[in-house]
N, C-alpha and C positions, 0 to 999 in steps of 0.2 A: 351478509356480504361480509367476505374478506374483504379487508383492504390491501392492493397489489398495485406494486409501483412499475410507473407508465415506462417502456421504452422505445426508442425508435427501432422499427422496425424497415427490412430491405422487402425490397418487393416480393420474394418468397416469406413474405414473413418469419425471416429469422431476425435475430438481434443483431444492430448496427455493433461494431465493436469499437470505441474510442479508442487510436493513437495514446500506446501512454509513455512516458518518460523514465520510466521505472521497472523493473525488475524484480520479481520473487528470489531472496537473499541478498538484494543491495542493502548496503547500511545507509539512511537516510537521517537528517533532523527536520521536525516539523516546526514549520515555520509561523502557523499561524493557530489561535484556538487555546485551551485548556491550558493543553500540553504543550506549548510551544516553548523550544529549545532543546527538549526531549531529544535523543539521538535510540533508533533502532535496527533491528532488522526487518525486511518485509519476511511475512509469514505467506502471505494469500494476495495474490491478485487480482480483480475482479472488472475486467474491460467491458463489460458488458454496462453497469454502470458507472467507468471511471473510478474505482475505490479503488483502497488498499489497507489491509490489515499490518500491522507494526507491531514486534514484541514488546509487551512492557508500557503501551500507548493508549490513550482514549480505552481504558481498565472500566468496564463496567460490572454490576451485581447482578444477580437473577437471584430470587427467590425460589426453590424448586421444591414441588410438592411430593411428600412418598406416594412412590409407586408401589411398590405391596405392602402387605399387613405386618403391621411391626416394625418397620423402617420407620427412620425420621428426616424429618423435612432437612434441607440445606439449603446453604448461600452458595454460589458458583459465578466467580469470578470470569471474565472471558474479555478478549480484545474486540472491538467493535467494529466494523471498516470505516474509512472516512475517505475524503474526498484526496485524489492524486496529485489537486495542483497544491494542496497544504504540506507538501512535503519535497524536499531537492536533496540530492544525494549528497554525501557524507566524506569526505577524506579523513581517515581513519589516520593515514601518514601526518597529514598537514595540522587536522583537528580542525576543518574548517568546512561549510558547505558551500556548492557551487554547483552554476547552470553547466549544463553540457552542450557540448554540440557534437553531430555524426562525421568523422573522417575514414580515412583510406589506409589502409597498411601499404607496408611495401608489396604484401601477395594480392594486393586488392579487394582486400577482407574489409567490411565496413564495420566501425569501433565507434564506441561511447567517451568522450573525451572529456574531463573536468574542465574549464574555459581559465577554471582560478591557478589549478596547480599545473596543468597543462598533463594530467595523470590519465591513462586508458582504464577504462572499463573493465572493458571485455577483452 
């Protein structure tokens, strides 16, 4: 039997999507784990599992068998997902990581704002 990750489901058997403080394309800094201090861009967000994939962070290697005859095996590297609570949004202007808050613009649009620098993200 294959291992399967348990996911919380709603009444109509759809997965519960977790509220995420980051989006695809955001620049973030890792705040814990073996890659602590690294800065990178978010490539993929997995709200079903509250995980993110960050460029050049949590890099894993995988040994791939040859698929066709005459082809040689290879070692593939890829970025593995990790929990979104391990990252903070990063200001490239001030070079500092910060928590976020949500505010409204003059037009009434909700935007994310860095608490340390006051810089708006969206």
